[in-house]
C-alpha positions as CSV (number, residue, x, y, z in Angstrom):
1,X,14.5,5.1,19.6
2,X,12.3,1.9,21.5
3,X,11.9,-1.8,20.1
4,X,7.9,-0.6,18.5
5,X,9.0,2.0,17.0
6,X,11.9,-0.2,15.1
7,X,9.4,-3.3,14.4
8,X,7.2,-0.6,12.5
9,X,9.8,0.9,10.5
10,X,11.7,-2.2,10.1
11,X,8.2,-4.1,9.7
12,X,10.3,-7.4,12.0
13,X,8.6,-8.3,14.6
14,X,9.9,-7.3,18.6
15,X,10.7,-10.5,19.4
16,X,12.4,-10.8,16.6
17,X,14.6,-7.9,17.0
18,X,14.9,-9.4,19.9
19,X,15.9,-12.9,18.5
20,X,18.6,-10.6,17.0
21,X,19.7,-9.1,20.0
22,X,20.4,-12.3,21.8
23,X,22.5,-14.0,18.7
24,X,24.3,-10.8,18.7
25,X,23.7,-8.8,15.4
26,X,21.8,-5.5,17.3
27,X,23.2,-3.6,20.0
28,X,21.4,-1.4,20.8
29,X,23.0,1.4,23.4
30,X,20.8,1.4,27.1
31,X,20.0,5.2,28.4
32,X,20.5,5.8,32.4
33,X,17.0,3.8,32.8
34,X,17.9,0.6,31.6
35,X,16.0,1.1,28.5
36,X,16.9,-0.4,25.7
37,X,17.8,2.7,22.5
38,X,17.8,1.3,19.0
39,X,19.3,4.3,17.8
40,X,19.1,5.2,13.6
41,X,21.9,3.2,12.4
42,X,20.3,-0.1,13.4
43,X,16.9,0.8,11.0
44,X,19.6,-0.4,8.7
45,X,21.2,-3.4,10.0
46,X,17.9,-4.7,10.2
47,X,17.1,-4.5,6.6
48,X,20.5,-5.9,5.8
49,X,20.0,-9.0,8.9
50,X,17.0,-9.4,6.9
51,X,18.1,-9.6,3.8
52,X,21.7,-12.0,4.3
53,X,18.7,-14.7,6.7
54,X,16.6,-14.4,3.5
55,X,19.9,-15.2,1.3
56,X,20.2,-18.3,3.4
57,X,23.1,-17.1,5.3
58,X,22.8,-18.4,8.8
59,X,23.0,-15.8,12.1
60,X,25.9,-17.3,12.9
61,X,27.6,-17.2,9.5
62,X,25.5,-13.0,9.4
63,X,27.8,-12.0,12.9
64,X,30.9,-12.9,12.1
65,X,30.4,-10.7,8.7
66,X,28.4,-8.2,9.9
67,X,31.3,-5.6,10.6
68,X,32.6,-5.7,6.8
69,X,29.0,-3.5,6.4
70,X,29.9,-1.1,8.4
71,X,31.4,1.8,7.1
72,X,34.4,2.1,7.8
73,X,34.8,-2.2,7.7
74,X,35.5,-2.8,10.7
75,X,36.5,-6.8,10.6
76,X,39.6,-8.3,12.0
77,X,40.8,-11.5,9.7
78,X,41.6,-14.1,11.7
79,X,42.4,-17.3,10.9
80,X,38.5,-18.6,9.4
81,X,37.3,-22.2,9.0
82,X,37.6,-24.0,6.3
83,X,34.0,-24.7,6.7
84,X,32.8,-21.1,7.4
85,X,34.8,-20.3,4.1
86,X,33.1,-23.0,2.0
87,X,30.3,-22.3,3.2
88,X,30.4,-18.6,2.7
89,X,31.2,-19.8,-1.2
90,X,28.6,-22.0,-1.6
91,X,26.2,-18.4,-0.4
92,X,28.2,-16.5,-2.9
93,X,27.2,-18.4,-5.6
94,X,24.1,-19.2,-4.7
95,X,23.9,-15.0,-4.4
96,X,25.3,-14.5,-7.9
97,X,23.2,-16.9,-8.9
98,X,20.0,-15.3,-7.9
99,X,21.4,-12.2,-9.5
100,X,22.1,-13.4,-12.8
101,X,18.0,-15.0,-12.7
102,X,16.6,-11.4,-11.5
103,X,18.5,-9.6,-13.9
104,X,17.3,-11.5,-16.6
105,X,14.0,-10.8,-15.5
106,X,14.2,-6.9,-15.2
107,X,15.4,-7.6,-18.7
108,X,12.3,-8.6,-20.2
109,X,10.2,-7.5,-18.0
110,X,12.3,-4.3,-19.5
111,X,12.3,-4.7,-23.1
112,X,8.4,-6.4,-22.5
113,X,7.5,-2.3,-21.8
114,X,9.7,-0.8,-24.3
115,X,7.9,-2.7,-27.0
116,X,4.5,-2.2,-25.5
117,X,4.9,1.7,-25.2
118,X,6.8,1.9,-28.8
119,X,3.7,0.3,-30.1
120,X,1.0,3.0,-28.5
121,X,3.4,5.3,-29.7
122,X,3.0,4.1,-33.5
123,X,-1.4,3.9,-32.2
124,X,-1.6,7.2,-31.1
125,X,0.6,8.3,-34.5
126,X,-2.5,7.1,-36.6
127,X,-2.6,6.0,-40.1
């Protein structure tokens, strides 16, 4: 698919998709005419990139961990820089905190909805 279609499917502007490509985060195929062809798997890859960026990771860190998201995992571990390890551990801790907060919020919403349904059920039964 062309970049405009990928932009439509992902909600990410073409300019930003080109930036991801420049950063080595997206690697489209090249057609014989030189056009880029963004395959279907890149729709999911863009979502992964957006999620990691939203979580606070930099594009340089994302580039290093993206192979872990492949199926099968294609990462080749080399001597990781201690600063990178520290940054990833910090990001993981922040993600864990966000997940815990989201879980509490989801549970509160579920409890509220359950209470509303119980109340409606009692009201529908009447006196």
